[in-house]
N, CA, C and O of each residue as an XYZ file, in Angstrom:
344
protein
N       7.599      6.514    -19.490
C       8.560      6.733    -18.418
C       7.925      6.269    -17.112
O       6.788      6.622    -16.800
N       8.660      5.489    -16.369
C       8.195      4.999    -15.065
C       8.348      6.092    -14.012
O       9.227      6.949    -14.100
N       7.451      6.037    -12.994
C       7.450      7.032    -11.927
C       7.149      6.357    -10.602
O       6.326      5.444    -10.535
N       7.814      6.804     -9.556
C       7.552      6.378     -8.185
C       7.133      7.611     -7.402
O       7.804      8.642     -7.456
N       6.013      7.508     -6.665
C       5.529      8.646     -5.891
C       5.278      8.200     -4.459
O       4.640      7.176     -4.216
N       5.785      8.978     -3.522
C       5.469      8.789     -2.110
C       4.482      9.883     -1.716
O       4.736     11.066     -1.945
N       3.355      9.486     -1.123
C       2.321     10.435     -0.720
C       2.128     10.375      0.790
O       2.071      9.294      1.376
N       2.028     11.532      1.407
C       1.686     11.641      2.819
C       0.564     12.655      2.936
O       0.758     13.842      2.671
N      -0.621     12.181      3.337
C      -1.797     13.035      3.486
C      -1.928     13.441      4.947
O      -1.865     12.599      5.842
N      -2.110     14.739      5.181
C      -2.204     15.273      6.546
C      -3.446     16.156      6.651
O      -3.364     17.357      6.394
N      -4.599     15.584      7.024
C      -5.784     16.405      7.270
C      -5.574     17.221      8.555
O      -5.128     16.683      9.569
N      -5.889     18.491      8.507
C      -5.662     19.371      9.652
C      -6.934     19.458     10.486
O      -7.618     20.481     10.514
N      -7.230     18.343     11.168
C      -8.385     18.269     12.051
C      -8.155     17.134     13.040
O      -7.291     16.284     12.826
N      -8.924     17.122     14.117
C      -8.735     16.099     15.151
C      -9.036     14.692     14.646
O      -8.264     13.764     14.889
N     -10.141     14.533     13.953
C     -10.550     13.220     13.477
C     -10.011     13.002     12.061
O     -10.767     13.019     11.089
N      -8.701     12.796     11.958
C      -8.031     12.740     10.660
C      -7.996     11.349     10.027
O      -7.817     11.233      8.815
N      -8.163     10.312     10.813
C      -7.995      8.940     10.317
C      -8.984      8.580      9.204
O      -8.551      7.998      8.209
N     -10.286      8.890      9.305
C     -11.193      8.528      8.208
C     -10.793      9.142      6.859
O     -10.933      8.495      5.821
N     -10.311     10.355      6.867
C      -9.891     11.006      5.623
C      -8.714     10.271      4.995
O      -8.689     10.054      3.783
N      -7.753      9.892      5.805
C      -6.580      9.165      5.306
C      -6.997      7.802      4.764
O      -6.554      7.395      3.690
N      -7.853      7.095      5.511
C      -8.313      5.781      5.052
C      -9.057      5.881      3.723
O      -8.838      5.065      2.827
N      -9.934      6.873      3.591
C     -10.678      7.048      2.333
C      -9.743      7.327      1.167
O      -9.940      6.802      0.071
N      -8.724      8.154      1.397
C      -7.769      8.465      0.337
C      -7.003      7.209     -0.090
O      -6.846      6.949     -1.283
N      -6.533      6.443      0.877
C      -5.790      5.218      0.557
C      -6.688      4.224     -0.169
O      -6.247      3.579     -1.120
N      -7.934      4.090      0.260
C      -8.868      3.186     -0.421
C      -9.091      3.610     -1.873
O      -9.239      2.761     -2.753
N      -9.115      4.911     -2.123
C      -9.293      5.382     -3.503
C      -8.094      5.013     -4.374
O      -8.238      4.833     -5.583
N      -6.919      4.898     -3.770
C      -5.724      4.487     -4.506
C      -5.700      2.985     -4.740
O      -5.252      2.521     -5.788
N      -6.182      2.226     -3.760
C      -6.147      0.766     -3.854
C      -6.941      0.229     -5.040
O      -6.608     -0.831     -5.569
N      -7.954      0.921     -5.455
C      -8.773      0.444     -6.552
C      -8.161      0.671     -7.921
O      -8.823      0.451     -8.935
N      -6.927      1.101     -7.970
C      -6.284      1.434     -9.243
C      -5.517      0.242     -9.802
O      -5.402     -0.805     -9.164
N      -5.004      0.426    -10.995
C      -4.194     -0.590    -11.672
C      -2.731     -0.551    -11.237
O      -1.930     -1.374    -11.679
N      -2.380      0.393    -10.380
C      -0.974      0.639    -10.059
C      -0.497     -0.199     -8.882
O      -1.290     -0.661     -8.061
N       0.809     -0.383     -8.819
C       1.446     -1.060     -7.694
C       1.493     -0.075     -6.524
O       2.011      1.033     -6.657
N       0.949     -0.489     -5.379
C       0.872      0.394     -4.214
C       1.474     -0.312     -3.014
O       1.181     -1.480     -2.754
N       2.316      0.404     -2.286
C       2.876     -0.076     -1.030
C       2.477      0.902      0.070
O       2.584      2.116     -0.098
N       2.020      0.366      1.187
C       1.580      1.216      2.293
C       2.438      0.948      3.518
O       2.877     -0.178      3.749
N       2.669      1.983      4.290
C       3.304      1.841      5.594
C       2.668      2.871      6.525
O       1.868      3.681      6.056
N       2.981      2.880      7.802
C       2.307      3.789      8.729
C       2.537      5.281      8.453
O       1.758      6.110      8.923
N       3.574      5.640      7.712
C       3.894      7.051      7.512
C       3.556      7.582      6.132
O       3.398      8.791      5.960
N       3.440      6.696      5.139
C       3.178      7.167      3.783
C       2.677      6.018      2.923
O       2.642      4.862      3.344
N       2.293      6.372      1.715
C       1.870      5.399      0.720
C       2.691      5.655     -0.535
O       2.865      6.799     -0.954
N       3.194      4.578     -1.129
C       3.946      4.709     -2.368
C       3.118      4.099     -3.493
O       2.464      3.071     -3.321
N       3.161      4.754     -4.642
C       2.451      4.274     -5.815
C       3.404      4.347     -7.008
O       4.160      5.307     -7.161
N       3.350      3.309     -7.850
C       4.310      3.159     -8.932
C       3.579      2.880    -10.240
O       2.612      2.119    -10.271
N       4.051      3.504    -11.323
C       3.443      3.243    -12.627
C       4.022      4.127    -13.699
O       5.032      4.802    -13.498
N       3.362      4.113    -14.853
C       3.758      4.972    -15.961
C       3.383      6.410    -15.636
O       2.302      6.667    -15.105
N       4.260      7.338    -15.948
C       4.097      8.747    -15.576
C       2.729      9.298    -15.977
O       1.980      9.764    -15.119
N       2.396      9.250    -17.260
C       1.153      9.869    -17.727
C      -0.078      9.237    -17.084
O      -0.974      9.948    -16.629
N      -0.125      7.916    -17.046
C      -1.279      7.227    -16.468
C      -1.396      7.506    -14.969
O      -2.496      7.721    -14.458
N      -0.281      7.503    -14.280
C      -0.278      7.734    -12.837
C      -0.715      9.157    -12.493
O      -1.536      9.352    -11.597
N      -0.185     10.128    -13.183
C      -0.561     11.517    -12.914
C      -2.026     11.767    -13.277
O      -2.732     12.477    -12.561
N      -2.481     11.188    -14.384
C      -3.882     11.326    -14.787
C      -4.807     10.716    -13.745
O      -5.881     11.256    -13.478
N      -4.409      9.609    -13.160
C      -5.195      8.965    -12.108
C      -5.198      9.779    -10.814
O      -6.246      9.942    -10.189
N      -4.031     10.292    -10.408
C      -3.919     10.968     -9.113
C      -4.623     12.321     -9.046
O      -5.158     12.676     -7.995
N      -4.636     13.072    -10.122
C      -5.200     14.429    -10.088
C      -6.632     14.443     -9.567
O      -6.916     15.223     -8.659
N      -7.560     13.625    -10.087
C      -8.921     13.665     -9.544
C      -9.027     13.113     -8.116
O      -9.898     13.533     -7.353
N      -8.146     12.175     -7.755
C      -8.162     11.647     -6.385
C      -7.781     12.746     -5.387
O      -8.404     12.902     -4.337
N      -6.757     13.487     -5.743
C      -6.313     14.593     -4.884
C      -7.384     15.672     -4.832
O      -7.703     16.176     -3.755
N      -7.936     16.027     -5.967
C      -8.963     17.075     -6.009
C     -10.174     16.701     -5.158
O     -10.686     17.540     -4.417
N     -10.635     15.464     -5.253
C     -11.786     15.017     -4.469
C     -11.514     15.148     -2.966
O     -12.376     15.598     -2.211
N     -10.329     14.759     -2.544
C      -9.969     14.871     -1.122
C      -9.899     16.325     -0.701
O     -10.386     16.679      0.373
N      -9.306     17.171     -1.521
C      -9.207     18.595     -1.193
C     -10.583     19.258     -1.146
O     -10.811     20.151     -0.330
N     -11.497     18.830     -2.010
C     -12.844     19.405     -1.999
C     -13.632     18.989     -0.762
O     -14.500     19.732     -0.303
N     -13.338     17.811     -0.219
C     -14.054     17.306      0.950
C     -13.532     17.875      2.266
O     -14.247     17.869      3.268
N     -12.320     18.355      2.272
C     -11.680     18.796      3.508
C     -11.512     20.308      3.546
O     -11.248     20.947      2.527
N     -11.669     20.860      4.728
C     -11.481     22.299      4.890
C     -10.000     22.671      4.847
O      -9.617     23.688      4.267
N      -9.174     21.829      5.471
C      -7.734     22.097      5.521
C      -6.996     20.762      5.475
O      -7.220     19.884      6.308
N      -6.120     20.627      4.493
C      -5.390     19.371      4.322
C      -4.067     19.660      3.607
O      -3.974     20.557      2.769
N      -3.065     18.884      3.958
C      -1.753     18.965      3.312
C      -1.501     17.628      2.627
O      -1.803     16.575      3.188
N      -0.952     17.666      1.426
C      -0.515     16.452      0.756
C       0.931     16.655      0.337
O       1.243     17.526     -0.474
N       1.802     15.840      0.899
C       3.210     15.883      0.522
C       3.450     14.814     -0.532
O       3.056     13.659     -0.366
N       4.099     15.211     -1.612
C       4.428     14.283     -2.689
C       5.934     14.284     -2.922
O       6.571     15.336     -2.969
N       6.479     13.110     -3.063
C       7.860     12.975     -3.515
C       7.803     12.165     -4.794
O       7.302     11.040     -4.804
N       8.312     12.731     -5.865
C       8.310     12.070     -7.164
C       9.733     11.683     -7.540
O      10.650     12.502     -7.479
N       9.900     10.435     -7.926
C      11.202      9.929     -8.342
C      11.048      9.298     -9.719
O      10.176      8.455     -9.930
N      11.882      9.703    -10.633
C      11.856      9.091    -11.960
C      12.310      7.644    -11.830
O      13.337      7.357    -11.213
N      11.546      6.749    -12.408
C      11.866      5.330    -12.383
C      10.977      4.574    -11.421
O      10.321      5.163    -10.561
N      10.963      3.272    -11.574
C      10.179      2.399    -10.700
C      11.082      1.892     -9.590
O      11.964      1.064     -9.820
N      10.857      2.392     -8.397
C      11.690      2.019     -7.238
C      10.985      1.004     -6.345
O      11.391      0.807     -5.199
N       9.932      0.356     -6.852
C       9.134     -0.546     -6.020
C       9.906     -1.769     -5.557
O       9.527     -2.395     -4.567
N      10.965     -2.118     -6.241
C      11.740     -3.295     -5.826
C      13.017     -2.922     -5.069
O      13.924     -3.742     -4.930
N      13.080     -1.689     -4.585
C      14.286     -1.225     -3.877
C      14.521     -2.071     -2.621
O      13.604     -2.309     -1.834
N      15.734     -2.504     -2.457
C      16.165     -3.228     -1.261
C      17.459     -2.602     -0.780
O      18.416     -2.508     -1.548
N      17.514     -2.169      0.476
C      18.763     -1.592      0.988
C      19.892     -2.619      0.917
O      19.670     -3.813      1.114
N      21.096     -2.143      0.635
C      22.242     -3.044      0.547
C      23.252     -2.766      1.657
O      24.457     -2.935      1.474
N      22.750     -2.346      2.785
C      23.652     -2.088      3.920
C      23.141     -2.753      5.159
O      23.763     -2.651      6.216
């Protein structure tokens, strides 16, 4: 089953940019299709493989940070080729 995930990482500290960059870099080294924009990162792939990959990435970031929020939006299917029709 294909899965599309939108991730928004919010470190709760003044110097938040290095944490976000490190998290995104950890995603870039994967086999998955990744799209980045200033507000979030989207990652697309097979459900089991994608979730298996993300769990340790999230855990590593949470272990390194004292306070952090990660917002996830999960959509069934591969939405990487979505184009608005309006």
